N, C-alpha and C positions, 0 to 999 in steps of 0.2 A: 401433532401436538406442539411443535415448536415454531409454528408459522408466525410471521409478523402480523398477519391479518386476522387469523382465527385461533381459537384455543386459549389455554391459560397463560401463555407467554406472549400474547399478541401485543402489538404497539397501538393497534387501532382501538378507538374508544367505545364502540358499540357492544352491547351484550345481546344474548338471545340464542336461539337454537343454532344458528349458523356461526355466530362469532364466538360463543362460549360464555360461561358463567363467570361472575366475579369481575373485579376491576382489571383493566389492562396494565401492562408494565408502566411504572411511573417514570416520567421523563426526568433525567438527572440535571440537564442544563440545556440552554439554548445559546448557540454561538452566532455572533453577528460578523459577517465577512464583508469588507468593502470591495466593491468592484471597480473596474477601470472607468466606468461611465458615471461614477459618483453614487450609484444606487447601493443598497445594502441587501445582502442575501443571508438567509437564516438556515442554520443547521441544528438539528436536535441531537441530543446525546442520551443514550440509554445504556444501562448495564447489560452486558451479554453473559450468556451462561456457559459457553463452551468455545475454546478450552478455558478451564477455570484458572484464575490467577488471583490470589488473595489481595494483591495490590490494586486490582481492577482491570477489567477487560470491557471495552465499550464499543457500542455501535454508533456511527455517525450517519444521519440521514437528512437530506433536505427536508425542511419543515413540513410535516404532514398536514398542516393547516391548509396548504395550497394544493388543490386537486391536480394541478399540472405537474406536481412532483410525485404523483402516484404513477410511477413509471418503472420500466424494466431495468434489470441490472446491466446497464450500459453507460459508460462515462460520456458526458457531454463536454464541450469546451469550457463551459462555466464550472463544471465539476472539477476539471483538471486545474483551473486557475484558483478556485477556492481552496482545494486541498494543498496546493503549493503554498499559498499564503498561510494556511493553518500550520503546515509543517514548519514554516520559518519562524513561528511564534513559540514553538515548544521550548520550555524553560524548566529545568536546566537543559541545555542542548543535548540531544542524543538520548533523552530519558523516555522517549515514546516513539513509536512507529505507526504510521497510518497505512493500511493495506486494503486494496480493492482486488477481489477475485471475480472474473467474469463467469458467466454460465459456462460450464464445462471445465472450469479451472478451480473448482472447490467451492463455489457459491452454493449454499443450500437453499437460498431464497432468490427467486427471480423478481426482486424488488430492489431498487437502488439502495445500496448500503456500503459502508466502509468500516473496517475494524480499526480501533485505536488500542494499541497494546503497550503496556509499560515495558521498558527495556532496562537491563537485559532480561531475556526470558527466564522463568524460574529455574530451569536446569543449570543455568550458567551464573546464578547469583554467587557473588564472592569470587568468581573466577575470571570474569571479563575485565580486561584492562581498560578502565574508563578514560585514561589519558590517550589511548590509541584508538580502540574500536568500542565505544561505549555501548552500542547495541548488543554486542556479543554474537551477532549473526555472521555466519560464514560468508554470505554474499557481500557484506560490507568490507571484507578483507580481500576480495578477489582483485587481481591486477587486470589492467586493460591490455588487449591485443591490438586494438585499433582505436584511434581517437580523432574526432573532428571538432573544430571550434566555430561556433556561429558568430555573426557580427555583433550580437548582443553580449557576447562573453560567455554564453552558455556553452558547455562542452558536452559531447556525447561520445560514449566509449562502448565498444563491444568487449565484454568481460570474458576472462578465462575461467569458466564456471561450468559445471556439468549440464545445466540447462541454459539454453540460449537466452542471454540477458543483455539489454542495453541500459547503461547507466547514464543519467544526465545530472549535471552539477551546475549550480549557479551560486555566486557569492557577491554581496554588495553591502555597503554600509548604510544602515537605515538613515543616518544623518545626511547622506547624500540625496540629492533630489531625484536621482535616477533609480533608487532602490526599488520602488514600486514597479517601475518599467522593467527592470531586470526580472523580477518575480513573475510579471505577466508574460514576458518572453519565455521564461522557463515553463510556465503553464501552457503556453501555445506550443512549445516544442514537445511537451508530453502529449498534448492533444494530437499532434501530427503523427507521433509514433503509435499511439493507441488506434488511430484511424487506419494506419497500415495493418495492424493486427485485425481490426474489424473487417477490412476489405478482404483479407486472407481467410476470414472466418476462423481464425486461430484463437483458441482459448488463451487468455492472457491474465497476467497479474501485475499490479503496479503497487510499489511500496515507496512511501515518502519518509525521509528522515532529515534531521539537520545536524548530523554528526560532524561535518567538516568544521563547524564553529569550534569544536574542541581540539582540533588539530592545528590551530593557529598559535604559534609560539609567542610567549612573552605578552600575553594580553591579560588585563585585569578583569574582574567580574563585570564591571560596568561596560568595559569594552566588548566583552562577549555579547552582551545584550544589544550592542549596536550593530552586530553582524547578522545580516539576513543570509544564512547559508542553507541551501537545500540540496539534497541528493534524492534522485528518484531512480528506481530500478524497475524496468519493464521486462517481464519474463514472457517469452513466446513459447507456447506449448502446442503439442499435437494431440494430447489426450489428457484425460483427468486421472486415469488409473494406470498403474504399472502392472504388467502381467505377472510380475514376480510377487506382488503383494496379495495377501488373502484377508478375509474377514471384513471386507468392505472398506479397506484403508484408502483414503483419498489424500493426495498431496495438496494442501491448501496453503494459507498464507505463511505460516511459520515454517512448514516443511520446505517450501521453495527457497526460503532464506537460510535453511540449513539446520533447523531445530525440529525434530520429529515428535509427534504426539501419537502414541498407540493406546487404543482403548481396550485391547484384549491381548492375551498372551499369544494368540494365533497371529495377530497383526505383527507383534514384535518379532516373533520367530521367522515370519515370512520375509521381513526386511533383512534379517541376518546381518545387521551391522553395515550393510552396503548401501548407505544413504545416497552416495554419489551415483550409484547404479540406478536407483529409483528415479533420481532427477534426470539422468540421461535417458531413461526409458520414455519419459513424457516430453522431452525436449523437441521443439520444432527444428528440423535440420533440412538442408545444410545451413548452418548459421551464417556462412559468408554470403549466401543469397539473401537471407533476411537482412543482414547488415547493409548490403547494397541497396535494397529497397528503402531502408531507413535513411540512408545518406541522400538518395535521390529525392525523397520526400522533404527532408530538412533543408537541403541546399538548392533544390529547384532545378 
């Protein structure tokens, strides 16, 4: 009933016995993303239904007008570069996160899609320190245990976090001629790490934010907007479900970042307040081996 292609919540435009009655979900907006070769790529925006957020929870999909975009839930190099660019444009910085879940990592639909969520998440409204970690998510506060820096200035770090996670960061001034180049290099680095996970056949999740723009001291509002700052978090998983969780609980995009949504009392009781344990249960280990593969792929 919640399929993108059939049923009352579909994004697809046809009606009938197979597709369902009534009109499909209305498209909210279309985003135009410049590419490195001068072409333009299009992404559609739709309201999403779960988890519910009164401020808005959205789906981003490559424009469904193009049949070549009717494809599986797997990130391509173009996807990684497009989403990096989109994350750099979030204004105010840190007010939204973009998240991709692969099949086996929380995705309920095997059709390419990305979540766009307002930050901070509802449970943390009024409690997150916007001057420090505006997203409110635990993963954005995790410290690095290992870090490498690429020639482009993009950095990659292994985080001290319950689930194996590699963070990438890039920052450039939009007024500088190399800003677009830095963002493309960031997108390429994310592609490389995603391909490591794909070769491992490891379920994975990628989240993009532009929180770092808020951590730059002594900048005025117009100077903030001149900063293209993007963080990306790539989570490596071994499984979708933790054995300790009951009631069909899945760790999807917000759970991997540290905010859990339970749809029943059974799910809540099975977690037992041990959210770090749930994340550790689904983490791909040993993480030092994952980090070594990432470094080899990035540095050649």
